[in-house]
N, C-alpha and C positions, 0 to 999 in steps of 0.2 A: 504493500500500500504506500509506504514512504517513497519507494522508487517511482511508483506511478505518479505521486504528487509532484515530485521533482521534474519528471518528464513533462507533465502537463504545464508546469511553470515555464519550462524551457520552450515548449511549443507556443505558449502564450507570448513569450518574449519575441520569438522569431516572427510570430504573426504581427506583432506591433511593428517590427522593423520592416517586414516585407509589405504590409498593407498600408504603411505610411499613416499610422493612427494619429489623430489630433494635429494635423497640419504638417507632419513630417513628409519630406520628399525623398524619392529614391536617390541613392548615392552611388558614385563611382568609386571603385577600389583605388586607394592611393598608396604610393610607395614612399615610405618615410625618407626624408633627406637626413642623412647622418654623416658623421665624420668631419674632418677638418675642412675649412673653407676652400673655394676655388683659388688656384694660384699657389697652393701650398708647396708644390714641387719646386717652383721657381724660388719661392721664399727659402726653402731649405738648401738650395744650391748657392744662396747668397751668404755673405758674411759682413760683419762690421768690424773693421780694423783687425781682420783675421779671425775674429770670434764667430763661432757658429750662432745661428739664430734659434730661439726656442722652438721646438717642434709643436705646432698647434694640436697635434693628435694626443700628446701625452704630457706636455709641460703644464704644471698646475697654474692657476691664476696668480698665486703668490710668486711663483718663479717668473712669470711674465712681468709682474709688477717690479720685481727686483732687477730684471734685465733692462727694462726701460728706465728705471731709476739710475742706472749706471751710464746712460747715454747723454751726450750733450744735445742741444736743440738742433744742431745741424744734422747729426746722425739720425735723429728721430724723423726729421722732415724728409731725409733721403729715403728712409724706409717707407714713409707714407707715399712718396711720389712713385716709388718702384712697385709697391705691393699694397695698394689701397684696400683690396678685398680682404686680405689677411689681417692687416693692421686694424681695420674697422671691426673685425669679428673676434679679436683676441681679448678674451676676458682677462682683466688685470692690467691692460694697457691704459694709459692716461685718458681720461674722459674727453678732453678737448681734442686730442689727437684722433680718437675714434670718430668723433663728430665730423671732423674735416675729412678723414679718410673715407667715411661712408658717403659723404656728399660727392666726393670724386668718383667713388665706385658706382653710385647711382647714375651719375652723368655718363660714365664710361659705357654703361650698358646700351645707351641710346634707345631704351625701351620706353615708349610713351606711357605705359601703364604705371611706371615708377617715377615719372618726371617730377611730380609734386613733392616727393620725398626730399628732393634737393633744393626746395625753396628756401630763401634766406630765413634764418631764425629757427628752422627745424633742427632738432637735436636727435639725430639717428644714431643710436648706440650699437646697432647690429644690422647688417643687411646681407642677405644671401639670395642671389637671383636663381638658384637652382630650383627645379620643379615649379611650383606655383609661387615661389618666393617667400622669404621670411624676413621679418623686420622687428626691431625694438626701438621705441621712441620715448624720449624723456620729456616730461612736462614739469617745468620748475628747474631749480638749480640743484642738481644732484650732488655737486661737489660741496655744497654748504648746507644741505638740508638736515634738519633735525629729525625728520621722519621720512621714511621711504615706503612706498607701496608698489607692488607689481601686479598688474592685471593680466590674468591668464585666460584667454578667451576659449570658446568652444568651436563647434563645427563651422565650416564655410568662411573661415578667415585666412587670409594670406597677405602677402606684401601689396597686392593690387587692391584688395578690398579693405585693408587695414583702416583706411580713413575714407572709405567710400561714402557716397551719398545715402544717407539714411537718417532716422531721427537722431538729433545731436547727442543724446545721452546713451546711444547704443553703439555697438561695434567697439573694437579695442581702443582706438584713439578717442572716441566719444566718451567711453566709460572713464578713461584716464583723465581727460580734461575736466569732466564733471566732478570727479572725486577731488581733483586738485583744487578746483574752485571752492568746493565745500570745505576742504580741510585747511586751506589757507596757504600763505606764502612760505611758511617754513617747512612745507611738505613737497617732496618730489614724487611724482607718480610715473611709472613706466608702463607703457602699453607693450606687452611682450607677445608678439605674434611670432614666436621663435621655434615653432615646431610645425610639422605637417599635420593639419587638422583634417578630420573627415569632411567629405562633401555630401551634403544632404544627410539622409539617414539610411544607410545600407548596412552591410555587415561590418564595415570599418567602425561605425559608431557603437556597435553592440559588443565589440571585442576590445581588448586592451593593447593591441599591437602598436598603434600609433601613439597611444599614451605612454607606453613603455619607452619608446624612443624619445618622446617629448620630455619625460621625467629626467632622463640623463642630461638633456640640454638645459633644462630648468635648474637642476642642481648645480651644474657648472656655471650658469649665468649668475646665480645668487652668490656663489663662491667668488666670482669676479667682482661683485659689488663689495664684498667684504675686503677683497685685496686692495681696493682703492680707498678704503676707509669709510664707506657708507654705513649708516646705521643698519641693524638687522631689519630686513623688510617685513611687511605684512603682505601676504599673498591673497589676492582676490580672484577666486577661481569660478568661472561661469560654465555651467552645463558640462560638456565633455572636458573642459579645462579642469574641472574638479577631479576627474579621473587621473589626469596628469599630476595634479597636486597631491593626490592620495599616494601615488606611487613614488613621488619625489620627497614626501614629507620627512622621512628619516634621514635624508641626505642634504637637507637645507638647514640654514641657521635662522629661518623665519621665526619671528616672535609670535606671530599669529597667522592662522590660515582661515580664510573666510570663504565658504562655499555657498553658492546660491544657484537655484535651478538645476540642482545636481541629480544625475541618474545613479549616483553611487561613487564610492571612492576605492573600489576593489578591497573593501574591508567590511567585516561584520559589525565592528564597533570601533570607537575612537582609539582605544588602547592598542588595537592591531596596527595602527599607523606608526607606532614606535617613534613618536616625536615629542619633544618638550614644548612645542608651540601650542598656544591656546587655539582650540578649534571652535569656530562659529559656523552656524548654518541658517539659511533662510530659504523659504519656499512660499511664493505668493499663492493666493487662493485660486487664481485662474491660470496658473502656469501649467501648460499641457504636459510638462515632464512628469506630473503626478500620474499620468496614464501609463508610464513605462514600468513594467514589473520590476521590483527591487529584488532580483534573484541573481545568482552567479552559479552557472552550471555548465560544464563541458566547454568552458571558455566564453560562453555567452552571458551578457549582463555584467553589472558592476557592483552588485552587492547591496547592502542595506542602505536605506534612506538616511543620509547624515542629519536631516532635519527632524528625524523621528525621535521620540522621547527616549527610546532605549539605546540610541547610538552613543550618547555621552558627550555631545557637543553643546556649546552654549547657544541658545536659541535667539534669533533676531526676529523681531516682529516684522512681517511683510504683508500685513493685511491691506495696505493701500497700494501694493504693487500690482500692476496690470500686465498680464501675459508673461511670456518667457524672457522678455528683454527689458522689462521696466524697472529693474532694481536700482538703477542710478537716476531715475527721474527726479528732477529738482523738486523739493518740497516734501518728498516722502520721508517717512520715519526710517525707512531702510537706509537711504543715503545719509541721513543724519547719523545713524548708528555706524555706518561704514567710516565716515569721517572721524567720529569719536574713537573708533578702534585704532586707526592709524596714528592718531595723536596721543594715544595712551590714556585717554579719558574714560574708556569703558573697559572694564576688566571682569 
């Protein structure tokens, strides 16, 4: 009987995915972009004053920070000029150098989809044109911020749609801007579209393959923030992004992890995440994610609902949130709570 129940739960989950329940659209299978950035081979063949350059594949962000700390301004600029895609994606490299390198890298692609990322004043902390493209953008002064937040988005986000036309408080860049406005000038917020997300809802969104690859990248990214002296971040994880955060939780130094519109975190309870971060969860009353079965069986599904009473997270009221993407809507109690969490005012 127990096996029959699990089988029926799995079948129900598959039916949700295949039948596009509650507004889900069918998705195409995606291949995760992993490994060091484009241009790594040329980077490794280069030297500075006869010294080898740190290998992007295995040098830690701390090692990268120490390497750049030992270079003068001229040597840094020469590396930027010769290897913008690598310098711009090296976690642990100086922030201003990465911003300039990524502006050059975006322009060098000649791809109209990414042209707006090179606009004056934008602070692009990471850019990878492979696949659908990945990007991380900073809102605020990350070098001087007292508080740091990282927004980890869910499906259908990439470098081209990162700041696409949609409601201003939705999408990675929109969420980050809105949170920064609510939290104030001493907070920096990063929109981290730094992994290959599912497209629509097909099998990719029901399994953890893309999330596993994304968790590795997220853990390294947060280590890079630590290497340049940024405060421990608060992670804000939306929808499938909460699966990424669940798998990365034990490998980050985040002070808090906030999940909302979550299908699960690949865990049955908060304790299974093995993290010292405070865990917060919100789910709005009209969010269609509630129609997704909270099961994990034979690789399908992402486990228990983090906003459920038994999971062990701190609950955030979301009664005034509309739909699946309304969690950052100005004036909502949820956005006010999100801002209070990053500022350390809600514990």
